[in-house]
C-alpha positions, 0 to 999 in steps of 0.5 A: 183321388176322386176324378172330376166328372165329365159334365158340360156346364152351361146356361139356358139358351147358350148353345142355341145362341152361341153355337146354333144361331151364330154359325148356322149354315156357315160350314166354312166358319165352323171348320175355321173355328176347329182349325184354329183350336188345332193351331192353339194345340200346337198341331203341325198338320190338320186334315179336313175331310168332307163327305157330301153325298146325299145319303152320307154327309159328314165333316172330320177335322184331324190334328196332331196337336198335344191333345187334352187330358181328362182333367183338361176336358173336365175343367176347361173344354167342358165349361162354355165361355171359360176364358182361354187366356190372360195377358200372362198366358196368351201363348201355346206350349210351343210359344204360338200366339193363341187364337182362342179367347172367348171359350165358345168355339167348341159350340161352333159345330152345332151350327151345322151338325146335330151330333159331334164326336170329340176324340183326343189323345194325350200322354199321361204318366208316360202313357198315350191314352184316348178320350172319346165324347159324343154330344147330341144337340137335341139333348143339349137344347132340351135341358130346361130353362134354368142353368143346367148340366149335360153329360155327353156319352163317353165312348172311351175314358182313358183307353190306350190308343191301341184299344180305340173302339173304331167300330163306334165311328159314325163316319165309317172310317175317319177314326181309323184314319186318325188312329193310323196317322197317330200310331199307338203313342201319338197325340192329337184331336179328332172332331167329327160332325155328323147328321149335318143340317146344311142347306147346301153341300160344300166342295173341297175348293169352296173350303180351300177358298174360305181358309185362304180368306180366314187365315194367314197361317193356313199354308205356313211352314209350321202349320199345314192344312189338307182338305180331302188330301189336298195341301192348302197353298197360296196357289189354291186358296187365293185368286190369281192376281194381275198385279200385287203390291208389293210383288212379294211379301208385305209392307210394314208401317207403324200406326201410333207405335204399333206395327201393321203389315199389309199387302194388296192384290188386284185380279183381272176378273172379279169372278168372286162374290162381292162380299169376298172383295176388299180388305180383311184385317187379321190378328194372330193369323185369323180374320178379325174384320171380314170382307167386304171392308175398305176402311170407309173409302168412298168413290173407289168401288171400281178398284175395291171390287177387283181388290183382295187386301190383307192387313195384319195387326197382331195387337188387335187381339192383345188389347185389354178390351176385346175389340173383335166380335164373337164371330170374328166378322167385325172390329170395334173401330170406335175405341181409342186403341183402334181409331188410329188404324181406322183409316176412314177416320184418318182421312177426315184430316187427310183426305188422301191418307186412306187411299195412300195406305191401301195403294188405291192410287198406285 
């Protein structure tokens, strides 16, 4: 049987607009996209390792998920914009609600890196094998003006994990580390971002803070994230609160028959950037409406500057229409399904509704 070619298919400028410009110089958003792919692959552990020395900058994201077969690489991963799920198929193999929807998160690394390596190990016909593809952004952007294809360099094409050519590692050690963790029969994926185009280096703590802002599952029992070896926890991802409502856990309310869970914390000192204050709205464990956001509440800036709120509305990512922006920074609050949750609109008929719901007057 003839094997499908390992060829990336895309239209003119799509890499530039959906990868390079959408995520340009936003390293924490890029890493969040790769972490969410690991969640969808049923990983239980993700390791994000960073090197930010002046002479050597790279980012590596390891996971122990189910990996991709050659057919999955050719017919799914290497097709940009391919829909990840339908109503009938919106869960992972283990039953997790999928985060990926638009099929473009694979382009995110090009917002900060000129080269990307994707290594993926899976079990095929009872044997563990690995595929290793290398992508060059300059070549991707130089393919002409019409619909084109791009063939990545294939470093490994179904090799046994024991034969992984670790000497091809552009980071000088991350491939070996990933291989050691998987053993000779494990599964998982490794994404290497090299030749970085970052304006400024990022620190481990900056990344931990960002993960705490972009996910609600980063420190869950079934999914652990480590940054340069440090486990991401609520203590090192979130600020220390002067008080929290409720003291622990979440409050659940029904909005037009749909569950919404939330909690609100207030800090003593607002020593964070103003754009990190307010409320974040999440769906399937991932940010959908980024901060700063207050549901249109006005005249309460002294409260919102010290506030960190989390609202979880899973159904936002399960609607027939896609109401979450491509970069997951905004929800479309003007469609019928979301209007009930947009508390600013509710406050038009009940001036206290928004304040009551986010406890600004508690």
